[in-house]
N, C-alpha and C positions, 0 to 999 in steps of 0.2 A: 870564080869562087866554086869550091867543090860542093857538089850536092851531097846531102846526108846519105849514109849507107842504108838506113832503114827506109823502105818505101813509104812515101807520104800517106798512101791509103792505109797502111798499117799504123802509122803514127796517129792518124785521125781516129781510126777505129778503137785503138787501145786507149787513147786519152779520153775518149767520150764514153767509154764502156759503162761507167757508173751512172751517168746521166741517161744513157740509152736504156739501161735496165730499169731505172726508176720510172721512166715513161711507160715502158712495156708492162710493168707490174702495178700500175696505178689501180686503185680500188675500182674506179669506173670501168676501166678496160677489163679488169678481172671479172667484174659482175656481168659485163656485156658478153664476154666470150664464154662465161659460165652459164649463160642462158637464164640469168636471174632478172634481166631487164627486158622490157617490151620493145616492140619495133619502134615505138615513138622515140625512145632513147637513141636507137640506132639512126633514125632519121635526123634527130637533132645534132648528132655527131657529124653526120654527112653534111648538114648545113654549115657547120663550122669549117669543115674541110674546104668547102666552096670558097669561103673568104680568103683562106690561105693560098689556095691554088690560083685564085684570081690575081693575087699579088705577085705570085711567082711567074705566071704566064703572061700577064699584061706587060711585063718588063722584058720578056724573052726576045721579042723582035729587035728591040733597041740594043740588046747585048750580043746579038748574033755575030758581029764582027769584032767583038772585044777579045784581045789575046788571052785573057784569063778565063772569062766566063763563056766566051763563044763556043769552044769545043763541046761544052756540056748542053748546049741548046739543041736538042734532038727531037724532031717532031713526033717520033713514035712514043715519047714519054708523056705528051700533053694529056691532061686529065680533065680540064674544065668542061669540055663538051660531054664527057662521060658522066661527070658529077651532075650536070644539069639534066641529063636523061634519067639518072637515078632519082633525083629530087622530084621530077615530074611524076615518076612512078610512085614515090613514097608519099608525096604531099599533094599531088594533083597538078593540073595545068597552071593553076595560079600560085605555084609554090613561092614565087618571089614576093607575094603580098605578105607583109608582116615578118619577113625574113630579117632576123637580127643576129649580129655577132655577140657572143659573150664578151665581157670586158677583156678577158685574157686572149680571146681570139682577135679582137680589134688590135691589141698590143702586138700580137704575133704578126699579123698581116702588115701592120705599120712598120715593124722592124724589117720584114722582108722587102717591102717597098723602098725603105730608106737605103738598105744595102744595094738594091738594084740601081738606085739613082746615084749613089756616092761611092760604092766600094764593091767592085766585081768579085773580089776574093771572098767577101762576106756573103754575097749572093750564092757563090758556089757552095759555101758551107750549108746554107739552107736547102739548096737544090739537092745536095747529097743526102742530107738527113731525111728528106721527104721521099724522093723518088726511089732510092735504093731500098728504103724501108717498105715502100709499096710493093716492090718486086719481091721482097722477102717475106717479112712478117705479115704484110697485107694479105697474102694468100691464105693465111690461117683465118683471118677475119672473114674473108669471103666464104670459106668453107663453113664456118660457124653460122654466118648469117643465112646461108642457103638452108642449112639444117634447122635453125631455130625458127625462121620466119617463112620458110617455104618458097623462097625465090627460085626461079629457074636457074639451073646451073649456068653460071657465067652470063645470066640474063639481066633484065631490068631490075634495078635495086642493088646490084653488085657490080655494075659495069666499070665503076671506078677502079676496081681491082683487076680488071681484065685488060691486058696489053696485047691487043690483037695483032699489032704490027711488030711484036717481038717474039719470034718463033722459038728462040733459045734463050730463056732468061739467064741461065748460068753463064753462057758465053757473053751475053750483053753486060752482065755485072762485072765480068772479068775485064771487058773493054773499058767500062766506066772507071774501074779502079786503076787501070793503066793511064787514063786521063788524069786522075788524081796524082798518080806518081809523077807524071810529066809536069805537074805544077811546080815540082821542086826545081825544075829548070826555068820555067816561065817566071816563077817567083823565087829568085835566088836569095832574097833577104830572109834570114832566119827569124827575125822578129815579126816580119809580115806573115810567114808561115805559122808562127805561133798564134798570131791574131786570128787566122783562119780556124785553127784548132779550137781556140777559145769561143769563136762564134758558133762552131758546131756544138759545143757544150751548151751555149746559150739557146740554140735552136731546140735542143731536146728539153731544156728547162721551160721554154715557152710552151712547148707541146704538153708537158706535164701540167702546167698551170691551166691549160684548157681542160684537160682531163679532171683536174681538181674541181673546177667550176661545174663541169658536167655532172660530176659526182654529187655536188651540192644540189643540183637541179633534179637529179634522179636518185635520191637516197633510197636504200632498201629499207622497207618498214621492219621494225624490230620484231 
């Protein structure tokens, strides 16, 4: 079967653009990046990320040899250890006590775990939306956090956004997109490729739902 002429990475990016923009421009994220919320809101957001990345990375080892998901399992991307270091800085050594996911976060993490167990193509959709976002827009969040709350540059509190083992993020992202493009050959079925695109949209929607609930937890006073 012929592979489509449009690179799959382009298909995914174009198809999910609306959902991506909605997530990026959520009220909570706009308020956080605008310096209108305190460090507690940032810490609560970081806690939610921990649940999602646990779901992504707990499954990584089992998928390492999978023909679809395996090429994307790259140790230099792993974030859980960095998140835990940030949470210890933000919340103290006992940060795990009382740690709770928002309902939207629990649903998000559960969907990631389900895809990891049953559908490698869906796992790739979630992997892409998270890690490529961290390497791109995540750097804006890091800069704003350092500025707003006085974290050391690339230090404790923002280590989640620092990829020490990726010396050239632009080149790494190019390589990642090439892996996505290669999926067109690994997954020759057009309907299956469309399912992956749809799951990518779903991933952004799940992320937006987390932002919505964070916004309800941290409303700006009138």
